[in-house]
C-alpha positions as CSV (number, residue, x, y, z in Angstrom):
1,M,-20.4,31.8,85.8
2,A,-19.3,29.2,83.2
3,Q,-22.7,28.8,82.0
4,L,-22.9,32.5,81.1
5,R,-19.6,32.3,79.2
6,Q,-21.0,29.3,77.2
7,V,-24.4,31.5,76.7
8,V,-22.3,34.6,75.5
9,S,-20.0,32.3,73.5
10,F,-23.0,30.7,71.7
11,V,-24.6,34.1,71.0
12,L,-21.4,35.6,69.5
13,R,-20.8,32.5,67.3
14,S,-24.4,32.9,65.9
15,V,-24.2,36.5,65.2
16,W,-21.1,35.8,63.3
17,F,-22.6,32.9,61.6
18,V,-25.5,35.0,60.5
19,T,-23.5,37.9,59.4
20,W,-21.3,35.6,57.3
21,I,-24.3,34.1,55.7
22,L,-25.9,37.7,55.0
23,L,-22.7,39.0,53.4
24,S,-22.1,35.9,51.2
25,F,-25.4,36.2,49.8
26,S,-25.6,40.0,49.4
27,L,-22.1,40.7,47.8
28,P,-23.1,39.1,44.4
29,L,-26.2,41.3,44.3
30,I,-24.2,44.5,45.0
31,Q,-21.8,43.7,42.3
32,R,-24.5,42.9,40.0
33,A,-26.2,46.3,40.8
34,Q,-23.1,48.2,40.2
35,A,-22.5,46.4,36.8
36,Q,-25.7,48.2,35.2
37,D,-25.1,50.4,32.3
38,V,-25.7,54.2,32.7
39,P,-27.0,56.2,29.6
40,R,-24.9,59.1,28.6
41,V,-28.0,61.3,28.2
42,Q,-31.5,61.2,29.8
43,V,-34.6,63.2,28.7
44,F,-37.7,63.8,30.3
45,G,-40.8,65.5,29.1
46,G,-44.1,66.0,31.0
47,Y,-47.6,67.8,31.2
48,S,-49.0,69.4,34.5
49,I,-52.1,70.8,35.8
50,L,-51.8,73.3,38.7
51,R,-55.1,73.8,40.8
52,P,-54.4,77.0,42.9
53,N,-55.6,76.7,46.6
54,L,-55.6,80.4,47.9
55,P,-56.0,81.3,51.3
56,A,-59.3,83.2,52.1
57,D,-57.7,86.3,53.7
58,I,-55.9,87.2,50.7
59,F,-59.2,88.9,49.4
60,D,-60.0,90.5,52.6
61,L,-63.0,88.5,53.1
62,G,-62.7,87.7,56.8
63,A,-63.7,84.4,57.8
64,D,-65.4,83.5,54.7
65,A,-63.1,80.9,53.4
66,E,-65.4,79.3,51.1
67,A,-66.0,82.4,49.1
68,G,-62.4,83.1,49.0
69,E,-61.5,79.7,47.4
70,K,-64.3,80.3,44.9
71,I,-62.8,83.6,43.9
72,G,-59.5,82.0,43.6
73,E,-60.9,79.6,41.4
74,F,-62.7,81.8,39.2
75,V,-59.8,84.2,38.8
76,L,-57.1,81.6,38.2
77,G,-59.0,78.3,37.4
78,N,-56.7,75.4,36.4
79,V,-53.2,76.4,35.3
80,L,-51.9,74.2,32.5
81,G,-48.1,73.6,32.1
82,W,-45.2,71.4,31.1
83,G,-42.0,70.4,32.4
84,S,-38.8,68.9,30.8
85,S,-35.3,68.1,32.0
86,V,-32.1,67.0,30.3
87,T,-29.4,65.0,32.4
88,V,-26.0,64.5,31.0
89,N,-24.1,61.8,33.0
90,I,-20.5,62.2,33.6
91,N,-19.9,59.0,35.0
92,A,-22.1,56.3,36.7
93,N,-22.3,58.3,40.1
94,F,-22.4,62.0,38.7
95,G,-24.5,64.0,36.3
96,I,-25.6,67.6,35.4
97,T,-29.3,68.2,35.0
98,A,-30.9,71.2,33.3
99,D,-34.6,71.5,34.4
100,F,-37.2,73.6,32.9
101,S,-40.9,74.3,33.3
102,G,-43.8,76.8,32.7
103,H,-47.3,77.1,33.7
104,Y,-49.9,79.2,31.6
105,K,-53.6,80.4,31.9
């Protein structure tokens, strides 16, 4: 019984020691991460290519999936588009985003 108490005591002291070491090394990193400056406005713009993958049964071709896929590529082809967004940061944790996009044949 005495040996069990010694083992439990050793394990608890080891856990507390490891926890103390991890916290002492991680707290400065957390403070450094919170000290980063957040821009007031963020702007994004991008280009996109949409390649539609239509199911074969949309054209009533039965089980001929390959024919349906080829018809879908012929009808729609690659659709080109754009995307943009603007984010206004209220503070370091909250911002409002307006997101717009369009795809055109």
